[in-house]
C-alpha positions in Angstrom: 31.8 131.2 84.3 33.9 134.0 83.5 33.3 135.0 87.0 33.8 132.1 88.5 37.2 131.8 86.6 38.5 135.1 88.4 37.2 133.9 91.4 39.4 131.1 91.1 42.5 132.9 90.0 42.2 135.3 93.0 42.0 132.6 95.2 44.9 130.7 93.6 46.9 133.9 94.0 46.0 135.0 97.4 46.1 131.0 99.0 49.5 130.8 100.5 51.7 127.8 99.1 52.5 124.7 100.6 55.7 124.6 102.0 58.7 123.1 99.8 59.7 121.0 102.2 55.6 119.2 102.8 55.1 119.7 98.9 55.1 116.4 97.4 56.1 117.9 94.1 59.7 119.6 95.2 60.0 116.2 97.4 59.7 114.1 94.5 62.6 116.9 92.8 64.9 116.6 95.7 64.4 112.8 95.4 65.5 112.4 91.9 68.7 114.9 92.6 69.5 112.7 95.6 69.6 109.8 93.7 71.6 111.1 90.6 74.0 112.9 93.4 74.6 109.6 94.9 75.1 107.8 91.5 77.5 110.6 90.6 79.6 109.5 93.6 79.8 106.1 93.1 80.4 106.8 89.3 83.5 109.0 90.2 84.6 106.3 93.1 84.4 103.3 90.2 86.1 105.8 87.6 88.9 106.4 90.0 89.4 102.6 90.8 89.0 101.3 87.2 91.9 104.2 86.4 94.0 102.8 88.9 93.6 99.5 88.2 94.5 99.9 84.4 97.1 102.6 84.1 99.6 104.4 86.1 99.0 107.0 88.7 99.6 109.8 86.2 97.4 108.0 83.6 94.6 107.5 86.4 94.5 110.9 87.5 94.2 112.5 83.6 91.2 110.0 83.2 89.4 111.6 86.3 90.3 114.7 85.2 89.4 114.8 81.6 85.8 115.2 82.4 86.0 118.8 83.8 87.3 120.0 80.3 84.0 120.0 78.2 82.0 120.4 81.6 84.1 124.2 82.0 84.1 124.3 78.0 80.4 123.8 77.4 78.7 124.9 80.3 77.5 128.5 79.2 76.1 127.0 75.8 74.4 124.3 78.3 72.8 127.3 79.9 71.4 128.1 76.3 69.9 124.9 75.9 68.3 124.6 79.2 66.6 128.3 78.7 65.5 127.4 75.1 64.4 123.5 75.2 63.3 124.1 79.4 65.3 122.9 82.0 62.6 119.6 82.5 63.2 118.0 79.4 66.6 118.7 79.5 67.3 117.3 82.7 65.1 114.1 82.2 67.0 113.9 79.0 71.1 114.1 80.4 69.8 111.9 82.9 68.7 109.3 80.8 71.8 109.6 78.6 74.1 109.1 82.1 72.1 106.1 83.1 72.4 104.4 79.5 76.1 105.3 79.1 77.2 104.4 82.5 75.4 100.8 82.3 77.2 100.3 78.7 80.5 100.6 80.4 79.5 98.3 82.9 78.2 95.8 80.9 81.8 96.0 78.4 83.7 96.0 81.8 81.8 92.6 83.0 82.5 91.1 79.7 86.1 92.5 78.6 88.9 94.6 79.9 89.0 97.4 77.1 91.8 99.6 79.0 91.7 103.2 79.8 90.6 104.3 76.5 86.8 103.3 77.3 87.0 105.2 80.6 88.5 108.3 79.2 85.8 108.3 76.6 83.7 107.4 79.3 84.7 110.7 81.3 84.6 112.8 78.3 80.7 111.9 77.4 79.7 112.3 81.3 81.6 115.5 81.6 79.9 116.4 78.5 76.3 115.8 79.6 76.8 117.6 82.7 77.7 121.0 80.8 74.2 120.6 80.2 72.6 118.5 82.9 73.7 120.8 85.7 72.4 124.5 84.2 69.2 122.7 84.0 69.2 121.6 87.1 69.9 125.0 88.8 66.9 126.4 86.3 64.1 123.9 87.6 63.2 124.6 91.3 62.1 128.4 89.9 59.4 125.9 87.8 58.4 123.7 90.9 57.5 126.2 93.7 56.9 129.8 94.2 59.9 132.5 94.9 59.2 132.7 98.4 59.9 128.9 98.6 63.3 129.2 96.7 65.5 129.7 99.5 64.0 126.6 101.3 64.6 124.5 98.2 68.2 125.4 98.4 68.3 124.5 102.0 67.0 121.2 100.7 69.2 120.9 98.0 72.3 121.5 100.1 70.9 118.6 102.7 71.2 116.4 99.3 74.6 117.2 98.6 75.7 116.5 102.0 73.8 112.9 102.0 75.4 112.6 98.6 78.9 113.2 99.8 78.3 110.6 103.1 76.6 108.3 101.6 77.9 107.4 98.0 81.6 107.0 98.7 80.9 103.9 101.0 78.3 102.6 98.5 80.7 102.8 95.7 83.6 100.9 98.0 81.0 98.2 98.4 80.3 97.7 94.6 84.0 97.7 93.9 84.5 95.3 97.1 81.8 92.7 95.6 81.8 93.1 92.2 85.0 95.5 90.7 84.7 98.6 89.0 81.9 97.0 86.9 80.0 96.2 89.8 79.8 99.7 90.9 79.1 101.3 87.3 76.0 99.4 87.3 75.4 100.4 90.7 75.8 103.8 89.7 73.5 103.7 86.5 71.0 102.0 88.6 70.8 105.2 90.9 70.9 107.5 88.2 68.0 105.4 86.7 65.5 105.8 89.4 65.8 110.0 89.3 64.3 109.7 86.0 61.0 108.4 86.3 60.7 110.6 89.8 61.8 113.5 87.2 59.0 112.8 85.0 56.2 112.8 87.6 57.4 116.5 88.7 54.9 119.2 87.6 55.9 122.3 86.2 54.7 125.8 86.0 54.5 127.6 83.3 56.5 130.9 83.4 54.6 134.4 82.7 53.9 135.7 79.4 56.4 138.2 79.6 59.2 135.9 81.5 58.9 133.1 78.8 59.3 135.4 76.0 61.8 137.8 77.7 65.2 135.8 76.7 64.1 134.5 73.2 66.3 135.7 70.9 66.6 134.8 67.3 69.9 132.6 67.6 71.3 130.4 70.1 74.9 132.9 70.0 72.1 135.9 70.8 71.2 134.0 73.7 74.4 133.0 75.0 75.6 137.1 75.0 72.3 138.1 76.1 72.4 136.2 79.1 76.0 137.1 79.6 74.9 140.7 79.5 71.8 140.3 81.8 74.4 139.0 84.6 76.9 141.7 83.7 74.4 144.4 84.4 72.2 143.0 87.0 72.5 145.3 90.1 72.7 142.1 92.1 73.8 139.0 89.8 76.6 141.2 88.6 78.6 141.6 92.0 77.6 138.5 93.2 79.1 136.7 90.5 82.2 138.3 91.7 82.0 137.7 95.2 81.2 134.0 94.7 84.0 134.0 92.1 86.7 135.3 94.8 85.1 133.2 97.6 85.7 129.8 95.9 89.2 130.7 95.0 90.3 131.3 97.9 87.7 128.3 99.6 88.7 125.4 97.2 92.6 125.3 97.9 92.7 125.0 101.3 89.4 122.3 101.9 91.2 119.9 99.2 95.0 119.8 98.9 95.7 122.6 101.6 94.0 120.4 104.0 95.9 117.2 102.8 99.2 119.1 103.2 98.3 120.3 106.5 97.1 117.2 108.3 100.5 115.8 106.8 102.6 118.2 108.3 100.9 118.1 111.7 100.7 114.5 111.8 97.1 113.8 112.0 96.9 111.1 109.2 94.4 110.4 106.7 92.2 109.8 109.6 92.6 113.1 111.3 91.9 114.9 107.6 88.9 112.3 107.5 87.6 114.1 110.7 88.5 117.5 109.9 86.6 117.1 106.4 83.4 115.5 108.5 83.4 118.8 110.8 83.2 120.9 107.7 80.3 118.4 106.3 78.8 118.9 109.6 78.6 122.5 109.7 77.7 122.9 106.3 75.0 120.2 106.8 73.4 122.4 109.7 73.5 125.5 107.4 71.5 123.8 104.7 69.0 122.5 107.7 68.6 126.1 109.1 67.6 127.2 105.7 65.4 124.2 105.0 63.5 124.9 107.9 63.4 128.5 107.9 62.9 128.8 104.9 63.8 132.6 104.8 66.4 135.0 106.7 65.9 138.3 106.8 68.5 140.9 104.9 69.4 137.9 102.8 72.2 139.9 101.1 74.1 141.2 104.3 73.8 137.4 105.6 75.6 136.0 102.5 78.2 138.3 102.5 78.7 139.0 106.1 79.1 135.0 106.6 82.0 134.9 104.1 84.0 136.9 106.1 84.4 135.3 109.5 84.1 132.1 107.7 87.6 133.4 105.9 89.0 134.3 109.1 88.4 130.7 110.3 90.0 129.3 107.2 93.0 131.4 108.2 92.9 130.2 111.7 92.7 126.0 110.8 96.3 126.3 109.6 97.1 127.5 113.4 94.8 125.0 115.1 97.1 123.7 118.1 95.5 120.0 117.9 93.1 117.7 116.1 90.3 119.1 118.5 90.6 122.2 117.8 90.8 121.6 114.1 87.9 119.9 114.1 85.8 122.8 116.0 87.2 125.2 113.6 86.3 123.1 110.4 82.5 122.9 111.6 82.9 126.9 111.8 84.1 127.3 108.6 81.3 124.7 106.9 78.8 126.5 109.0 79.3 130.0 107.8 80.6 129.1 104.4 77.5 126.8 103.9 75.2 129.3 105.2 76.8 132.1 102.6 76.6 129.5 99.5 73.1 128.7 100.3 71.9 132.4 100.8 73.8 133.1 97.6 72.3 130.2 95.8 68.8 131.5 96.8 69.4 134.8 95.8 70.5 133.8 92.3 67.2 131.9 92.4 65.3 134.7 93.5 66.9 137.3 91.7 67.1 135.9 88.3 64.3 136.4 85.4 63.1 132.7 85.5 64.0 132.9 81.4 67.4 133.7 82.1 68.1 130.7 85.2 69.9 128.4 82.8 72.4 130.8 81.7 72.5 132.6 85.3 73.4 128.8 86.8 75.9 128.1 83.9 77.8 131.3 85.0 78.1 130.0 88.8 78.9 126.9 87.3 81.9 128.1 85.2 83.0 130.1 88.3 83.0 127.3 90.7 83.9 124.6 88.2 86.3 126.3 86.2 88.1 128.9 87.5 88.3 127.9 91.5 90.0 124.3 90.6 92.9 126.5 89.2 93.8 127.5 92.7 94.7 123.5 93.7 98.0 123.4 92.3 98.6 127.0 92.8 98.0 126.4 96.6 100.2 123.3 96.7 103.1 124.9 95.2 102.9 128.1 97.3 102.7 125.5 100.2 105.8 123.8 98.9 107.5 127.3 99.0 106.3 129.3 102.2 104.1 127.1 104.2 100.4 126.1 105.2 99.6 129.2 107.3 101.3 131.8 104.9 99.0 130.3 102.2 96.1 129.8 104.5 96.2 133.2 105.2 96.0 134.4 101.5 93.7 132.1 100.4 91.4 133.3 103.5 92.4 136.9 102.2 90.8 136.5 98.6 87.8 134.4 100.5 87.2 137.5 102.8 87.5 140.1 99.8 84.7 138.3 98.2 82.3 139.3 101.0 83.7 142.9 100.8 82.7 142.9 97.3 79.3 141.9 98.1 78.9 144.7 101.2 80.1 147.3 98.9 77.4 146.6 96.3 74.1 148.3 97.0 71.9 145.9 95.5 73.7 142.9 97.0 73.5 144.8 100.5 70.1 145.2 100.4 68.6 142.1 98.5 65.8 140.3 100.6 64.6 136.9 99.7 60.6 137.1 98.6 58.2 136.5 101.8 
């Protein structure tokens, strides 16, 4: 019997795995993630609409921004929770809490008009749960497929994000038009609810014994410190986090507030800004599709770092586009290059990390993208008011490009490869 067991184990190790985009287990996870992301988009649109209807513009801005505070402050702790309890349990639990909370608020709004305090409380709860949900989502792919498929899963995840961005806003607008904010909240809760049974049906892989015990410290605090130390000392993850931070700092300002001011300055209007954003989304979607189909690109570290630099140059060029068609074409290039670098960085984070640390590694990356990078938006707006769009886009591009330089100068990143 033991001989037959050994033969079966060797066969399982040598038999090539089904590609992720044809694996029902991975597809169930992608479906759950997509439903949850579309629900998020509908939720935030409903929250913004309800806040505007119940308060001043300043109050509405405060309500929509307040969810970012617990998300930024608690995300590192959320990574510890994901690694200690297991990402599947955490994702299912947090998605359930988000669903119940949003549906409860929808029910209250159908029955009464409680004002801004309920919306602010909802935003805080949503941001707090997100601080646990997001690291767990980042740690899940390594538990549902092999390392050689993780890059493809990152591409599929990118496509899901693009789909949610395209579909979520119109669905939220339809919900508001049909039944107001209460109907939109109810719709968001139902979309998030769809993800829960799909997540329950996803099969998890057991970590190898050495990985499963690698991050088991005696306390949660030691887990947190151990995770930060692990990232800092890793020859790939440490410099890659610095590169991601610089890239996001240089990218978020121009894409968000900078693009709005540029469109106003050039007379493109809201529709023109929409076309530029659509061009960016198209380029990023093509990059995600490329990674989904190919599954692996050679010299991954060089591709991740090298695509940041021309992407940064395209950001600088966007401010000098002579007309809207050129701006849209430049935005496609920005989306393609930054989307490619982002997907490859995500794939490297997944494949280079010990699975037992993935929740904390994802949390560090989330702090960089969601906690640090948004700080550039008010600074970009103030700087554009003083110096104009051209100089500020150029400085932002230089900061973004510096991230690529840092990555190329790090031997670990430069030589990093995705598993075959």
